Structure formats: structure tokens, C-alpha cells
C-alpha positions as CSV (number, residue, x, y, z in Angstrom):
1,M,101.8,72.0,133.3
2,S,101.7,68.5,131.6
3,K,104.2,67.6,129.0
4,R,103.2,66.8,125.4
5,P,103.1,63.0,124.9
6,C,105.9,63.2,122.3
7,Q,108.3,64.6,124.9
8,A,107.9,61.9,127.5
9,L,107.4,58.6,125.7
10,N,108.9,55.4,127.1
11,R,109.8,52.6,124.7
12,Q,106.6,50.6,125.3
13,Q,104.5,53.7,124.5
14,N,106.5,54.5,121.5
15,T,106.1,50.9,120.2
16,Q,102.4,51.0,120.7
17,I,102.0,54.4,118.9
18,I,103.9,53.1,115.8
19,E,101.9,49.8,115.8
20,N,98.6,51.6,115.9
21,W,99.9,54.0,113.2
22,E,100.5,51.0,110.9
23,R,97.2,49.3,111.9
24,A,95.4,52.5,111.0
25,Y,97.0,52.6,107.6
26,H,96.2,49.1,106.7
27,W,92.6,49.5,108.0
28,L,92.2,52.6,105.8
29,C,93.6,50.7,102.7
30,R,91.0,47.9,103.2
31,R,88.1,50.3,103.7
32,R,88.9,52.3,100.6
33,R,90.2,49.6,98.3
34,H,87.3,50.1,95.9
35,A,87.7,53.9,95.8
36,P,87.7,55.7,92.3
37,V,91.0,56.1,90.6
38,N,91.1,59.8,91.4
39,A,90.5,59.3,95.1
40,D,93.0,60.7,97.6
41,I,93.6,57.3,99.1
42,W,95.9,56.4,96.2
43,D,98.0,59.5,96.7
44,L,98.4,58.6,100.4
45,R,99.4,55.0,99.5
46,F,101.9,56.3,96.9
47,W,103.9,58.4,99.3
48,W,103.3,56.4,102.5
49,F,106.6,54.6,102.9
50,C,108.6,57.9,102.4
51,E,106.4,60.2,104.5
52,K,104.7,58.1,107.2
53,R,107.2,59.0,109.9
54,A,107.1,62.7,109.1
55,L,103.3,62.7,109.3
56,L,103.3,60.8,112.6
57,T,105.8,63.3,114.0
58,R,103.6,66.1,112.9
59,V,100.6,64.5,114.6
60,L,102.5,63.9,117.9
61,S,103.7,67.5,117.9
62,G,100.2,68.6,118.3
63,D,100.3,70.7,115.1
64,Y,98.0,68.5,112.9
65,R,94.8,70.1,111.8
66,L,91.8,68.2,110.4
67,S,90.4,69.4,107.1
68,P,86.6,69.8,106.5
69,M,84.8,66.7,105.5
70,Q,84.0,66.5,101.8
71,A,80.4,66.3,100.6
72,Y,79.6,64.1,97.6
73,H,76.5,64.0,95.4
74,R,76.3,61.1,93.0
75,Q,73.4,59.2,91.3
76,G,70.8,60.8,93.6
77,K,72.7,60.0,96.8
78,S,74.6,62.4,99.1
79,W,77.2,61.6,101.7
80,V,80.2,63.2,103.5
81,Q,83.6,61.6,103.9
82,W,86.9,62.6,105.6
83,P,89.9,63.1,103.4
84,A,92.1,59.9,103.4
85,Q,94.9,61.5,105.6
86,D,92.4,62.7,108.2
87,A,90.6,59.3,108.2
88,L,94.0,57.7,108.9
89,V,94.7,60.1,111.8
90,L,91.3,59.6,113.3
91,K,91.6,55.8,113.2
92,W,95.0,56.1,114.9
93,V,93.3,58.2,117.6
94,A,90.5,55.7,118.0
95,L,93.1,52.9,118.6
96,Q,94.9,55.1,121.1
97,V,91.9,56.2,123.2
98,E,89.9,52.9,123.0
99,P,91.4,51.5,126.3
100,L,90.7,54.9,128.0
101,L,87.0,55.3,127.4
102,P,84.6,53.5,129.8
103,R,82.5,50.8,128.1
104,H,80.0,48.2,129.3
105,T,79.9,44.6,128.3
106,R,76.2,44.8,127.5
107,C,77.1,47.2,124.6
108,H,77.9,44.5,122.1
109,H,79.1,46.5,119.1
110,L,82.3,47.5,120.8
111,K,85.5,45.5,120.2
112,G,85.8,42.5,122.5
113,H,82.1,42.6,123.5
114,G,80.8,40.0,121.2
115,G,79.8,41.9,118.1
116,V,76.8,40.9,116.0
117,S,77.3,37.2,116.7
118,G,77.7,37.7,120.4
119,S,74.6,39.9,120.6
120,V,72.5,37.4,118.6
121,K,73.6,34.5,120.8
122,A,72.9,36.4,124.0
123,V,69.4,37.5,122.9
124,S,68.7,34.0,121.5
125,A,69.7,32.4,124.7
126,A,67.5,34.7,126.8
127,W,64.6,34.2,124.4
128,R,64.9,30.4,124.4
129,S,65.2,30.2,128.2
130,G,61.5,30.8,128.7
131,N,62.1,33.1,131.6
132,W,60.7,36.2,129.9
133,R,57.2,37.1,128.8
134,Y,57.4,40.6,127.5
135,V,59.7,42.5,125.1
136,Y,60.6,46.1,124.3
137,R,62.8,46.7,121.3
138,T,63.6,50.2,120.0
139,D,66.4,52.3,118.7
140,I,67.3,56.1,118.7
141,R,66.1,58.2,115.8
142,G,69.0,59.8,114.2
143,F,71.4,58.8,117.0
144,Y,74.6,60.5,115.7
145,R,73.0,63.7,114.6
146,H,71.2,64.3,117.9
147,I,74.2,63.7,120.2
148,L,74.9,66.8,122.3
149,K,78.4,68.1,121.7
150,H,78.9,69.4,125.3
151,Q,78.3,65.9,126.7
152,V,80.9,64.4,124.4
153,E,83.4,67.2,125.2
154,S,82.9,66.6,128.9
155,Q,83.6,62.9,128.4
156,L,86.8,63.6,126.4
157,H,88.2,65.9,129.1
158,R,87.3,63.4,131.8
159,Y,88.9,60.3,130.4
160,I,91.6,61.3,127.9
161,D,94.6,62.9,129.5
162,D,96.8,62.8,126.4
163,E,96.8,66.3,125.0
164,V,97.4,65.3,121.4
165,C,94.6,62.7,121.3
166,R,92.2,64.9,123.2
167,G,92.9,67.8,120.9
168,L,92.3,65.7,117.8
169,C,89.1,64.3,119.3
170,L,87.9,67.9,119.9
171,Q,88.7,68.8,116.3
172,W,86.7,65.8,115.2
173,L,83.8,66.7,117.5
174,N,83.6,70.3,116.0
175,Y,84.0,69.1,112.4
176,S,83.0,71.2,109.3
177,V,81.7,70.1,106.0
178,D,82.8,71.4,102.6
179,D,79.9,71.2,100.2
180,G,81.2,72.5,96.9
181,G,82.9,75.4,98.5
182,D,80.1,76.1,101.0
183,I,81.7,75.3,104.4
184,Y,79.5,74.9,107.5
185,T,79.8,73.5,111.0
186,P,76.9,71.5,112.4
187,E,75.8,72.8,115.8
188,K,74.7,69.4,117.1
189,G,75.7,65.8,116.6
190,I,78.8,63.9,115.6
191,C,79.8,62.8,112.1
192,R,79.1,59.4,110.7
193,G,81.6,57.3,108.9
194,S,84.5,57.9,111.3
195,A,86.4,55.3,113.3
196,L,85.8,57.4,116.4
197,S,82.0,57.6,116.0
198,P,80.9,54.1,117.2
199,L,83.5,54.2,120.0
200,I,82.3,57.6,121.3
201,G,78.7,56.7,120.8
202,G,79.1,53.4,122.6
203,S,80.8,55.0,125.6
204,L,78.4,57.9,125.8
205,L,75.5,55.6,126.7
206,R,77.4,53.4,129.2
207,H,75.3,54.8,132.1
208,I,72.2,53.3,130.5
209,D,74.0,50.0,130.1
210,G,75.1,50.0,133.7
211,Y,71.7,50.8,135.0
212,F,69.8,48.1,133.2
213,A,72.5,45.4,133.5
214,S,72.2,45.7,137.3
215,R,68.5,45.0,137.2
216,E,67.8,41.4,138.0
217,E,64.1,41.6,137.0
218,L,65.0,42.0,133.3
219,F,67.3,41.0,130.4
220,Y,69.0,43.9,128.6
221,A,71.3,44.2,125.6
222,R,72.4,47.0,123.3
223,Y,74.0,47.1,119.8
224,M,75.0,50.7,118.9
225,D,71.7,52.6,119.2
226,D,69.5,49.4,119.2
227,F,68.0,48.5,122.6
228,I,66.2,45.3,123.7
229,V,64.6,44.5,127.1
230,F,62.9,41.3,128.3
231,T,60.8,41.2,131.5
232,R,58.6,38.7,133.3
233,T,55.7,41.1,134.1
234,R,54.0,44.1,132.5
235,W,54.7,46.2,135.4
236,H,58.5,45.6,135.1
237,L,58.2,46.3,131.4
238,R,56.5,49.7,131.9
239,K,59.0,50.6,134.6
240,A,61.9,49.7,132.2
241,I,60.4,51.7,129.3
242,K,59.9,54.7,131.6
243,S,63.5,54.6,132.8
244,L,64.9,54.2,129.3
245,H,62.8,57.2,128.0
246,E,64.1,59.3,131.0
247,F,67.6,58.5,129.9
248,F,66.8,59.4,126.3
249,D,65.3,62.8,127.4
250,L,68.5,63.7,129.4
251,G,70.6,62.9,126.3
252,G,68.3,64.8,123.9
253,F,67.2,61.6,122.1
254,E,63.9,60.1,121.0
255,T,62.9,56.6,119.9
256,H,62.3,55.7,116.3
257,P,58.5,54.9,116.0
258,D,59.0,52.6,113.0
259,K,61.6,50.5,114.8
260,T,59.9,50.1,118.1
261,Q,58.2,46.9,119.2
262,L,56.3,46.3,122.5
263,G,54.3,43.5,123.9
264,N,54.1,39.8,124.5
265,I,57.3,38.0,123.4
266,E,55.2,35.3,121.7
267,R,54.0,37.9,119.1
268,G,57.6,38.1,117.8
269,F,60.3,40.7,117.6
270,D,63.2,41.7,115.4
271,W,66.8,41.8,116.5
272,L,69.8,42.4,114.2
273,G,68.0,41.0,111.2
274,I,66.4,38.0,112.9
275,W,62.7,37.6,113.6
276,Y,62.0,35.6,116.8
277,S,58.6,34.0,117.1
278,P,57.1,30.6,118.3
279,L,58.0,29.2,114.9
280,G,61.6,29.7,115.6
281,P,64.3,32.2,114.4
282,Q,63.8,33.5,110.8
283,I,65.1,36.3,108.7
284,A,63.2,39.4,109.7
285,P,60.7,40.9,107.2
286,R,62.6,44.3,107.3
287,A,65.9,42.5,106.4
288,L,64.2,40.8,103.5
289,E,62.7,44.1,102.3
290,N,66.1,45.8,102.6
291,H,67.6,42.9,100.5
292,R,65.0,43.4,97.8
293,E,65.6,47.2,97.7
294,R,69.4,46.6,97.5
295,C,68.9,44.3,94.5
296,A,66.7,46.9,92.8
297,R,69.3,49.6,93.4
298,L,72.0,47.5,91.9
299,Y,70.0,47.1,88.8
300,E,69.3,50.8,88.6
301,Q,73.0,51.6,89.1
302,A,74.0,49.1,86.4
303,R,71.5,50.6,84.0
304,Y,72.8,54.2,84.8
305,R,76.4,53.0,84.1
306,R,75.2,51.2,81.0
307,L,76.7,47.9,82.0
308,P,76.2,44.8,79.8
309,K,73.4,42.4,80.9
310,A,75.9,39.7,81.8
311,E,78.0,42.0,84.0
312,T,74.8,43.3,85.7
313,E,73.6,39.8,86.4
314,A,77.0,38.9,87.8
315,L,77.0,42.0,90.0
316,V,73.6,41.1,91.5
317,R,74.4,37.4,91.9
318,G,77.5,38.3,93.8
319,Y,75.5,40.5,96.2
320,E,72.9,37.7,96.6
321,A,75.5,35.2,97.3
322,R,77.1,37.4,100.1
323,W,73.6,38.1,101.5
324,S,72.8,34.4,101.6
325,V,76.0,33.7,103.5
326,W,75.1,36.4,106.0
327,A,71.5,35.1,106.4
328,I,72.7,31.5,106.9
329,R,75.2,32.6,109.5
330,Q,72.7,34.7,111.4
331,L,70.2,31.9,111.5
332,A,72.9,29.5,112.7
333,L,73.9,31.9,115.5
334,A,70.3,32.3,116.5
335,R,69.7,28.6,116.8
336,V,72.8,27.8,118.8
337,R,72.1,26.5,122.2
338,I,74.6,27.8,124.8
339,A,75.7,25.3,127.4
340,R,75.0,26.3,130.9
């Protein structure tokens, strides 16, 4: 019988646990710094310095239980969110288990694998090399909500030996939602908006990354549930698409028809907001449309809140300035030539 982690910690492990606990707290404070005045994050911040050790002790004892996620409905939008204390614990768990879960370097959204900038640079370099003629770009429709729980559970038992972290991960996997007193537990899928979700999602598809990364006849990259493949011949492209769809079928996934592109690379393709074509990298039409829709929503929200015209204009200008910085940075990354 294995001991609970809190019973057999060496000094280095204990230091790492405390450091991750503090990192999780500061991460949560940043994420919810714009929360409403009555949000539970402010209560957590109020008692943090007095109670943080007691809460960590409770977590390490294995007695901590996650609450249901809370459903919110506001201004025609609906979303679910973990209570602040649970979000803190789950971020700590993510930091603890991150080194334990298998990950592939071609999965760019995971920490240390390049992120958006690394993915854009890699795809741009492959596109600019002139070695590839055909492209297949797609993503998974409703990735998180179609993940099979038993596959995640098998992964957790295989790679996470720590009883406390594994137990909290299993609680997270079998989450419930409280929608105005109506509590239900989804039978399939994992929750969005959790620090664990991108980590588990990235690790769950590592076998796809490993298979395609080993194929010399193609270029492959993934960012979360977005996939892109370059090949030299149509035959290799058809073979790659067939293999990818077989992997999707095994995982219970399907491609998103509106976000799938197939054909000659010179016809252009979209990757992380950049449109690649013979004219050079540009901001993708879909990214421009999302930008326009976001501006329209900001005006609608300001009108709903009855904000003065000057405040509304300042709100929209602030968003447009941030978007412009993002667009300029993305284009700069896409145009960088990587030394060989």
C-alpha cells in the first residue's frame, strides 16, 4: 500500500509543492482581476494569508472535494466557471502533474513547446521552404465536449502515481454543473476553462503527434485541436488524411467542416489567424471577421450598460489597439526567416 504524499515528502518535494501553491494563487488573481465586486475571488484574496497553509494541508490530506461548476447567464450569454477556491486547487494540480504527463514537441500550445509564436514560425518556415505542394488544415469539432472520459481516466492512472493529485484529477474529470439549483453531471467530455483542460487535451492526442512527426514525407504541427499537414504529393496527402481520420474515429472525434482546408498550398490556407498565400502572409479573413464581430459586441454591451458615448469609444479603441498589436506581432512572426 502506497503512502499518501503528505506522509513521505522530502524537503525538495515540499518546497516544490509550496512554490506551486503560491504560483497557482498569483495565476488565479491575474485571471480574475476584473471579476465583479461580489465574486468569490475577493473573499479568497481576503483570507489568503491567514488560511493558505490550512487549505494546502487539507488538499494534501486527500480530504478536499471540488464543488460543482457554477453556470452563469448574462446578456444573452451562458458559461460555467469553477469556484475560485477550486480553480486555485486545480491550477496547483496542473503544475504538479505537468512534468508527469507525456507530451510531444509538435504540440505547440503546451508550455515550453513554442506557443503561438513558435507554431507560426514553424509553419511559416515550412511554407516558405518551397518543399511542400499540398496542405490539409483542420480542427476537431467540439474537442473538449467529445473527449471520452474512460480514455482520460486510463491516462491518469497510468502516469500519475500521486494519490492526491490523481484523486483531484478524477474529481475534475467527473465534474458536475450547478445551474440555478439544477445539478447535472455530463456523461462525456471534459470541462472548459480549467488549467487542467489544455494539459490533458494536449497529452491525450500525443500518439497522433508521435505518428505524424515520424513521417519524413510530410510536415506536421498541432496547436490544441488545430492540425496542419504539408505534403509533396497528392498520394501522401490522401494517406495522411486517412490516417488522421482513423485516429479521430478511435477517439470519438470528427473534423469541423467550416474549419477544414484541403488542396494545393498556393491556393492559401489559414493558421492561427494568418492567411498564407503567394502574396505573402496576411491577417486571415476569419480573424478579420472575428475582429469586426467583437467590436460590434462591445458596442452592444456598452449600450446595454448605458455607458456614455465617450466611455464606449474609449472601450472600443482600447480593444482595437490591443488587436492591432496582436496582428502586427503575428505578421512579424510569419515573415521571420529562420536561419538554417
